[in-house]
C-alpha positions in Angstrom: 1.3 4.8 34.4 1.1 1.2 33.8 4.0 0.0 31.9 3.2 -2.7 29.7 5.4 -5.7 29.0 5.3 -8.3 26.1 3.4 -11.5 27.0 4.6 -13.5 24.3 6.5 -13.2 20.9 6.1 -15.5 18.1 7.4 -15.6 14.1 4.8 -15.6 11.4 5.1 -18.8 9.3 3.9 -18.5 5.5 2.7 -21.1 3.1 2.4 -21.3 -0.5 -1.3 -21.7 -1.2 -1.1 -21.5 -5.1 1.3 -20.2 -7.7 0.2 -16.7 -6.7 -0.7 -16.6 -3.7 1.4 -17.0 -0.4 0.1 -16.0 2.9 0.7 -16.5 7.0 -1.5 -15.8 9.8 -0.3 -13.1 12.0 -3.0 -13.4 14.6 -4.5 -17.0 14.8 -8.1 -17.0 14.0 -8.5 -20.0 16.6 -7.6 -17.4 19.6 -10.2 -15.1 18.9 -10.9 -14.9 22.6 -7.3 -13.5 23.4 -7.2 -11.1 20.4 -10.9 -9.8 21.0 -12.2 -7.2 19.3 -9.6 -8.8 16.4 -10.5 -12.1 14.7 -7.3 -12.8 13.0 -4.8 -10.8 11.1 -3.3 -12.4 7.8 -0.1 -11.4 5.8 -0.5 -12.0 1.9 1.4 -11.7 -1.1 -0.5 -12.1 -4.1 -1.4 -11.5 -7.6 -4.1 -10.6 -9.6 -7.1 -13.5 -9.9 -6.3 -15.0 -6.2 -9.4 -13.8 -4.8 -12.9 -13.4 -6.4 -16.0 -11.7 -5.5 -17.2 -12.8 -1.9 -19.4 -11.4 0.9 -19.0 -10.4 4.6 -21.6 -9.8 7.2 -20.9 -8.8 11.1 -17.3 -7.5 10.7 -14.8 -4.8 9.8 -11.9 -5.4 7.5 -8.7 -3.2 7.6 -6.3 -3.5 4.9 -3.0 -2.2 4.9 -0.8 -2.0 1.8 2.9 -2.8 2.3 4.1 -3.2 -1.4 1.9 -2.8 -4.6 -1.3 -1.4 -5.9 -4.5 -2.8 -4.5 -7.7 -2.4 -6.4 -11.1 -2.7 -4.8 -14.4 -3.0 -6.4 -18.0 -4.0 -4.9 -21.4 -4.8 -5.7 -22.8 -1.2 -5.0 -20.6 0.6 -7.7 -17.9 1.3 -5.2 -14.0 1.2 -6.5 -11.1 2.6 -5.6 -7.0 1.9 -5.4 -4.6 1.7 -2.6 -0.9 2.6 -2.5 2.1 1.5 -0.4 1.1 2.6 3.0 -2.5 3.4 2.4 -5.1 1.6 4.6 -8.9 0.5 3.9 -11.1 0.5 6.9 -14.4 -1.4 5.4 -17.5 -1.8 7.8 -19.4 -5.0 6.0 -22.0 -4.7 8.5 -25.2 -6.0 7.3 -23.7 -7.4 4.2 -21.1 -6.7 1.4 -19.9 -8.3 -1.7 -16.4 -6.8 -2.9 -13.2 -8.2 -4.5 -9.4 -7.0 -3.8 -7.2 -7.5 -6.5 -3.7 -6.5 -7.5 -3.4 -4.1 -10.3 -2.5 -5.9 -13.6 0.9 -7.3 -13.0 1.4 -6.4 -9.6 2.4 -8.2 -6.8 0.6 -7.1 -3.5 2.1 -7.5 0.1 -0.5 -6.5 2.1 -2.0 -7.2 5.9 -5.5 -7.6 6.3 -7.2 -7.4 10.0 -10.8 -8.7 10.7 -12.3 -6.5 13.7 -15.1 -7.8 15.3 -18.3 -5.7 15.4 -20.5 -5.5 18.4 -23.7 -7.1 18.7 -25.9 -3.6 18.4 -23.7 -2.7 15.1 -23.5 -6.0 13.3 -26.2 -5.1 10.7 -25.0 -1.5 10.2 -25.1 0.0 7.0 -21.6 -0.9 4.9 -19.0 2.0 4.6 -15.7 2.5 3.3 -12.7 4.7 4.8 -9.7 5.0 2.3 -6.9 6.1 4.9 -4.1 7.6 2.5 -1.0 7.8 4.4 -0.1 11.0 3.1 -3.2 12.3 4.7 -3.0 10.6 8.2 -2.2 12.8 11.2 1.3 12.3 12.5 3.2 12.5 16.1 6.9 13.5 15.4 9.7 13.2 18.3 13.3 13.1 17.9 14.0 10.2 15.6 10.3 9.1 15.8 7.6 9.2 13.3 4.1 7.8 14.1 1.5 7.8 11.7 -2.0 7.4 13.3 -4.5 5.6 11.2 -7.1 5.2 13.9 -7.5 6.0 17.8 -4.5 8.4 19.1 -0.8 8.8 20.0 0.7 11.3 22.5 -2.6 13.3 22.4 -2.8 13.6 18.7 -6.2 12.2 17.7 -7.4 10.8 13.9 -10.8 11.2 12.7 -11.4 7.7 11.5 -14.8 6.5 12.5 -15.2 3.4 14.6 -17.6 1.3 16.0 -15.3 -0.4 18.5 -12.4 1.8 19.9 -9.3 0.9 18.2 -5.9 2.1 18.0 -3.8 1.6 15.0 -0.5 3.5 14.5 2.3 3.0 12.3 5.7 3.5 14.4 9.0 4.5 12.2 12.0 5.1 14.4 15.9 5.7 13.5 18.3 3.4 14.9 18.7 4.6 19.0 15.4 6.4 19.2 12.9 5.6 22.2 9.1 6.3 21.8 6.0 5.3 24.0 2.8 4.7 22.7 -0.2 5.3 25.3 -3.1 2.9 25.4 -6.2 2.5 27.4 -5.5 0.1 30.2 -8.1 -2.9 29.2 -7.3 -2.6 25.4 -6.1 -5.7 24.1 -3.1 -5.3 21.6 -0.2 -6.6 19.8 2.7 -5.3 17.4 3.9 -6.6 14.1 7.7 -5.6 12.9 8.0 -5.0 9.4 11.4 -3.9 9.5 14.4 -3.9 11.7 15.0 -4.7 15.0 14.2 -3.2 18.8 13.5 -3.6 22.5 9.9 -3.7 23.3 8.1 -3.3 26.7 8.8 -2.6 30.2 11.5 -5.9 30.1 12.9 -4.5 26.8 12.0 -7.9 24.9 14.5 -8.0 21.8 12.3 -8.7 18.5 12.9 -8.2 14.9 11.3 -8.0 11.5 8.9 -11.1 11.1 8.0 -11.1 14.9 4.6 -10.5 16.4 4.3 -9.3 20.0 1.2 -9.9 22.3 0.8 -6.8 24.7 0.5 -7.7 28.6 -3.0 -6.9 29.5 -3.9 -3.8 31.8 -7.2 -3.4 33.4 -10.1 -1.1 32.7 -9.5 2.5 34.0 -5.7 2.4 33.9 -3.8 4.3 31.6 -0.8 2.3 30.1 2.1 2.8 27.6 4.3 0.4 25.8 7.7 1.7 25.1 9.9 0.9 21.8 13.8 1.4 21.5 14.9 0.8 18.0 18.3 -1.1 17.5 18.2 -0.6 13.9 15.8 1.3 11.9 12.5 0.2 12.7 9.0 0.0 11.2 6.2 -1.4 13.6 2.4 -1.6 13.2 0.6 -1.5 16.7 -3.1 -2.7 16.7 -5.1 -2.3 20.0 -8.7 -2.3 20.9 -11.3 -2.5 23.5 -12.6 -6.2 23.9 -16.1 -6.9 23.1 -16.7 -9.9 25.8 -19.5 -11.1 23.7 -20.1 -14.7 21.8 -18.3 -15.1 18.6 -19.5 -17.7 16.1 -17.4 -17.5 12.7 -18.5 -19.5 9.8 -16.5 -18.4 6.5 -16.8 -14.8 5.6 -19.6 -14.0 8.1 -18.9 -13.5 12.0 -22.1 -13.0 14.5 -23.2 -13.7 17.9 -25.2 -17.1 17.6 -25.9 -20.0 15.2 -29.0 -18.8 13.9 -27.7 -15.4 12.9 -24.9 -17.3 10.7 -27.8 -19.3 8.8 -29.6 -16.2 8.4 -26.5 -14.4 6.9 -26.2 -17.4 4.4 -30.0 -17.2 3.7 -29.9 -13.4 2.8 -26.7 -13.8 0.7 -28.6 -16.6 -1.2 -31.5 -14.6 -1.7 -29.6 -11.6 -3.0 -30.2 -9.5 -0.1 -26.6 -8.4 0.1 -27.1 -6.6 -2.9 -30.2 -4.5 -1.7 
């Protein structure tokens, strides 16, 4: 079993974009190759009216609500509400127009990850998977509770559907507890600390709330794991996925493989084809 270390640690820098919206990049969109299949991860603090209806094509968005109630609505009569600890896994595929807006009077604190879709699934039919915290499979060990939103942990498997194999787990540790999360060796992965502090990886790298930890890379065919020890009550999100190794052309809300596919996405959107 390959023991993963931590390649790099950084702190998320937040900026006030408007009186009702503050945001920071957990994963830098300028480093998409490094984080493949993940395009970026944004942390947002926002109120109703921050975002209007907007389109997507060629990606999946994975929204994790930390605080507040988040309402969702799309152009195909879909709607719903996410509570703290819930995740929505939205496959935009060939095209969707939607809005995510806090409930009236709420300030939502959320994380939104963009997952690239492989070439053969860029034009998949849109779908939604609302992953309620209370419904997710959990792995429990002494002082540890791991909620499995996608992929598996310690042999416990989620039923979340993926076009790209992705592990997404919420790791909750009591002070002094240690746990290891297993991963395929070639998965690119990172962790974001929501609460507390601890030691991470084979070199026991120290990090705390607000830190992002990029996992050391392994190799295809290997099994690997990353070990975490809590120095205080600890809550960490771990994301890891199989890299696509495909060309990435990103323009606004569309992510495709070529410039012509991007131009086609804009033509289709302007022609109203995202509503079909």
